C-alpha positions as protocol buffer text, in pm:
chain_id: "A"
residue {
  index: 1
  type: SER
  ca { x: -1993 y: 539 z: -1504 }
}
residue {
  index: 2
  type: LYS
  ca { x: -1948 y: 694 z: -1845 }
}
residue {
  index: 3
  type: ASP
  ca { x: -1914 y: 1043 z: -1699 }
}
residue {
  index: 4
  type: VAL
  ca { x: -1566 y: 1171 z: -1787 }
}
residue {
  index: 5
  type: VAL
  ca { x: -1579 y: 1444 z: -1520 }
}
residue {
  index: 6
  type: GLU
  ca { x: -1665 y: 1188 z: -1252 }
}
residue {
  index: 7
  type: ALA
  ca { x: -1378 y: 966 z: -1366 }
}
residue {
  index: 8
  type: PHE
  ca { x: -1141 y: 1264 z: -1362 }
}
residue {
  index: 9
  type: LYS
  ca { x: -1246 y: 1356 z: -1008 }
}
residue {
  index: 10
  type: TRP
  ca { x: -1178 y: 1000 z: -886 }
}
residue {
  index: 11
  type: GLY
  ca { x: -838 y: 1004 z: -1056 }
}
residue {
  index: 12
  type: VAL
  ca { x: -745 y: 1333 z: -893 }
}
residue {
  index: 13
  type: ALA
  ca { x: -870 y: 1209 z: -555 }
}
residue {
  index: 14
  type: CYS
  ca { x: -668 y: 886 z: -580 }
}
residue {
  index: 15
  type: GLY
  ca { x: -349 y: 1062 z: -680 }
}
residue {
  index: 16
  type: THR
  ca { x: -385 y: 1337 z: -423 }
}
residue {
  index: 17
  type: ALA
  ca { x: -471 y: 1101 z: -139 }
}
residue {
  index: 18
  type: THR
  ca { x: -174 y: 877 z: -223 }
}
residue {
  index: 19
  type: THR
  ca { x: 58 y: 1177 z: -239 }
}
residue {
  index: 20
  type: PHE
  ca { x: -37 y: 1273 z: 116 }
}
residue {
  index: 21
  type: SER
  ca { x: -7 y: 915 z: 250 }
}
residue {
  index: 22
  type: ASP
  ca { x: 299 y: 724 z: 365 }
}
residue {
  index: 23
  type: ASP
  ca { x: 194 y: 429 z: 145 }
}
residue {
  index: 24
  type: LEU
  ca { x: -101 y: 383 z: -89 }
}
residue {
  index: 25
  type: ALA
  ca { x: -405 y: 578 z: 26 }
}
residue {
  index: 26
  type: THR
  ca { x: -692 y: 403 z: 201 }
}
residue {
  index: 27
  type: ALA
  ca { x: -1036 y: 393 z: 42 }
}
residue {
  index: 28
  type: GLU
  ca { x: -1164 y: 609 z: 328 }
}
residue {
  index: 29
  type: PHE
  ca { x: -902 y: 879 z: 263 }
}
residue {
  index: 30
  type: ILE
  ca { x: -970 y: 867 z: -111 }
}
residue {
  index: 31
  type: LYS
  ca { x: -1344 y: 915 z: -53 }
}
residue {
  index: 32
  type: GLU
  ca { x: -1272 y: 1202 z: 187 }
}
residue {
  index: 33
  type: THR
  ca { x: -1043 y: 1365 z: -70 }
}
residue {
  index: 34
  type: TYR
  ca { x: -1296 y: 1307 z: -348 }
}
residue {
  index: 35
  type: GLY
  ca { x: -1546 y: 1519 z: -155 }
}
residue {
  index: 36
  type: LYS
  ca { x: -1303 y: 1810 z: -174 }
}
residue {
  index: 37
  type: VAL
  ca { x: -1230 y: 1789 z: -548 }
}
residue {
  index: 38
  type: GLU
  ca { x: -1398 y: 2061 z: -752 }
}
residue {
  index: 39
  type: VAL
  ca { x: -1400 y: 2064 z: -1131 }
}
residue {
  index: 40
  type: GLU
  ca { x: -1474 y: 2386 z: -1314 }
}
residue {
  index: 41
  type: LYS
  ca { x: -1622 y: 2340 z: -1660 }
}
residue {
  index: 42
  type: ARG
  ca { x: -1527 y: 2603 z: -1916 }
}
């Protein structure tokens, strides 16, 4: 995707999910976290 906001959301989801995991985050946990990421455009 060439959508910078979408890429940012995935990056935040990956980092957040890994932070709250004992090891690297699973794809399932990343997808779950992605659904909770909100980006506010200004």
